[in-house]
NUNU-521870 format. One record per residue (C-alpha): x, y, z; chain. Coordinates in Angstrom, 3 decimals. Last residue first. Layout:
REM NUNU-521870
{{X, Y, Z}, A} ...
This chain:
REM NUNU-521870
{{68.907, 3.879, 77.792}, A} {{71.955, 1.119, 77.017}, A} {{71.625, -2.613, 76.533}, A} {{74.820, -4.116, 76.353}, A} {{73.999, -6.634, 79.077}, A} {{77.200, -5.128, 81.348}, A} {{76.299, -1.571, 80.420}, A} {{72.410, -2.657, 81.636}, A} {{73.060, -4.227, 84.744}, A} {{75.445, -0.969, 85.741}, A} {{72.672, 1.373, 84.357}, A} {{70.234, -0.742, 86.968}, A} {{72.594, -0.803, 89.635}, A} {{73.147, 3.353, 89.586}, A} {{69.235, 3.720, 89.241}, A} {{69.057, 1.409, 92.570}, A} {{71.857, 3.190, 94.686}, A} {{69.828, 6.591, 93.889}, A} {{66.801, 5.535, 95.001}, A} {{68.509, 3.842, 98.069}, A} {{70.480, 7.125, 98.685}, A} {{67.167, 9.482, 98.557}, A} {{65.406, 7.315, 100.661}, A} {{67.957, 7.182, 103.569}, A} {{65.561, 8.373, 105.954}, A} {{66.330, 5.989, 108.763}, A} {{62.463, 4.804, 109.107}, A} {{62.686, 2.809, 105.955}, A} {{59.774, 0.927, 105.044}, A} {{59.187, -1.721, 102.077}, A} {{55.550, -1.843, 100.454}, A} {{56.295, 1.240, 98.595}, A} {{59.584, 0.401, 97.006}, A} {{58.350, -0.239, 93.618}, A} {{56.613, 2.799, 93.835}, A} {{59.647, 4.761, 94.464}, A} {{61.745, 3.025, 91.710}, A} {{59.218, 3.806, 89.340}, A} {{59.110, 7.455, 90.397}, A} {{62.880, 7.468, 89.992}, A} {{62.169, 5.846, 86.041}, A} {{63.211, 2.311, 85.756}, A} {{65.345, 1.256, 82.847}, A} {{65.954, -2.627, 83.450}, A} {{61.982, -2.801, 84.243}, A} {{60.832, -6.611, 85.071}, A} {{64.021, -7.958, 86.101}, A} {{65.082, -4.551, 87.522}, A} {{61.869, -4.213, 89.622}, A} {{62.276, -7.907, 91.137}, A} {{65.781, -6.921, 92.117}, A} {{64.533, -3.604, 93.601}, A} {{61.933, -5.702, 95.860}, A} {{64.252, -8.131, 96.840}, A} {{67.092, -5.113, 97.601}, A} {{64.471, -3.303, 99.708}, A} {{63.618, -6.530, 101.357}, A} {{67.367, -7.023, 102.510}, A} {{67.742, -3.490, 103.318}, A} {{65.188, -3.103, 106.247}, A} {{67.646, -3.243, 108.986}, A} {{70.761, -1.804, 107.408}, A} {{71.009, 0.719, 110.135}, A} {{71.939, 3.710, 107.775}, A} {{71.894, 2.011, 104.279}, A} {{72.537, 3.624, 100.882}, A} {{76.039, 3.965, 101.444}, A} {{76.241, 4.664, 97.322}, A} {{79.044, 2.294, 97.068}, A} {{77.418, 0.061, 99.405}, A} {{74.295, -0.085, 98.001}, A} {{75.707, -0.321, 94.295}, A} {{77.637, -3.198, 95.030}, A} {{74.336, -5.077, 96.643}, A} {{72.295, -4.252, 93.332}, A} {{75.179, -5.127, 91.253}, A} {{75.461, -8.748, 92.928}, A} {{78.461, -8.839, 95.476}, A} {{81.176, -11.366, 94.417}, A} {{83.190, -11.864, 97.299}, A} {{80.322, -10.920, 99.880}, A} {{78.107, -13.263, 97.933}, A} {{75.533, -12.059, 95.317}, A} {{71.288, -12.082, 95.167}, A} {{70.488, -15.863, 96.794}, A} {{71.534, -14.155, 99.938}, A} {{68.901, -11.572, 99.901}, A} {{66.335, -14.257, 99.830}, A} {{65.241, -16.108, 96.777}, A} {{62.435, -18.910, 96.805}, A} {{61.391, -21.306, 94.232}, A} {{58.452, -23.198, 94.328}, A} {{57.398, -26.789, 94.636}, A} {{55.775, -26.090, 98.284}, A} {{55.609, -22.132, 98.636}, A} {{52.432, -21.745, 99.924}, A} {{52.730, -24.887, 102.394}, A} {{55.283, -22.560, 104.350}, A} {{52.588, -20.025, 105.300}, A} {{52.892, -16.385, 104.392}, A} {{52.757, -14.306, 107.559}, A} {{56.106, -13.122, 108.145}, A} {{56.984, -13.882, 104.280}, A} {{56.333, -10.628, 102.194}, A} {{56.175, -11.199, 98.540}, A} {{58.158, -9.782, 95.686}, A} {{57.495, -12.159, 92.523}, A} {{60.484, -14.483, 90.765}, A} {{58.863, -17.529, 91.655}, A} {{58.676, -16.291, 95.341}, A} {{60.983, -13.588, 95.841}, A} {{61.666, -12.586, 99.635}, A} {{60.577, -9.390, 101.463}, A} {{60.669, -10.062, 105.409}, A} {{61.666, -6.404, 105.952}, A} {{58.657, -5.155, 103.638}, A} {{56.798, -3.213, 106.668}, A} {{53.162, -4.068, 106.230}, A} {{53.027, -7.688, 106.070}, A} {{51.704, -7.794, 109.645}, A} {{54.633, -9.348, 111.459}, A} {{56.233, -5.811, 112.062}, A} {{59.511, -6.375, 110.952}, A} {{61.368, -9.672, 110.971}, A} {{64.200, -9.983, 108.826}, A} {{65.692, -11.919, 105.619}, A} {{69.075, -12.306, 105.785}, A} {{69.019, -15.109, 108.308}, A} {{69.028, -18.048, 106.547}, A} {{69.590, -20.787, 109.506}, A} {{67.159, -23.173, 107.678}, A} {{64.901, -24.403, 110.415}, A} {{64.765, -20.806, 112.471}, A} {{65.364, -18.156, 109.931}, A} {{63.988, -19.541, 106.516}, A} {{61.152, -21.688, 108.702}, A} {{60.104, -18.748, 110.342}, A} {{60.094, -16.145, 107.354}, A} {{57.924, -19.043, 105.762}, A} {{55.133, -18.627, 108.240}, A} {{54.058, -21.951, 110.284}, A} {{50.742, -22.699, 108.497}, A} {{51.431, -26.184, 107.575}, A} {{52.290, -27.086, 111.638}, A} {{54.298, -30.159, 112.699}, A} {{57.155, -29.091, 110.567}, A} {{59.510, -31.258, 108.078}, A} {{61.642, -29.262, 105.824}, A} {{63.264, -30.187, 102.588}, A} {{65.452, -27.778, 100.486}, A} {{66.602, -27.671, 96.713}, A} {{69.087, -25.099, 96.006}, A} {{68.945, -22.240, 93.765}, A} {{68.660, -19.692, 96.563}, A} {{65.864, -21.661, 98.211}, A} {{64.022, -24.217, 96.080}, A} {{61.341, -25.962, 97.660}, A} {{60.021, -29.247, 99.386}, A} {{57.294, -29.345, 102.658}, A} {{57.620, -32.303, 104.715}, A} {{54.822, -32.563, 107.224}, A} {{54.367, -33.730, 110.974}, A} {{51.609, -34.879, 112.587}, A} 
């Protein structure tokens, strides 16, 4: 039996009809909705490549059943900015050359966005803690942390709240 699930994706309402309500959100995003920024990594909720924001909170989507986001707001990396107008985090990652292979960056950007929403002035230790659920095998950790700190400073300056 087919069921329909409705939620908001990157600011727009979406409706997906599926035969299995347990289909992981990641599969729905990539296969049914064509949103490809969120990646499949381990499939076990351990690496963070599949991180999305659900009602503003970072959550791994590879094992999250689609029924659990019905009526909620889901934000993927595509919802942060555009190529023409990147989010300050995305621009800072480019400026700092924070990615090497880039496979993990969508999840890291989502985790960083959640951090900066709740704490616009994070310390290096707080940034590292916020990224604890994201694995980067390239060893770009120092550049990633530097990019997040840079984006935080730029966002504070834009909002007029210096630290």
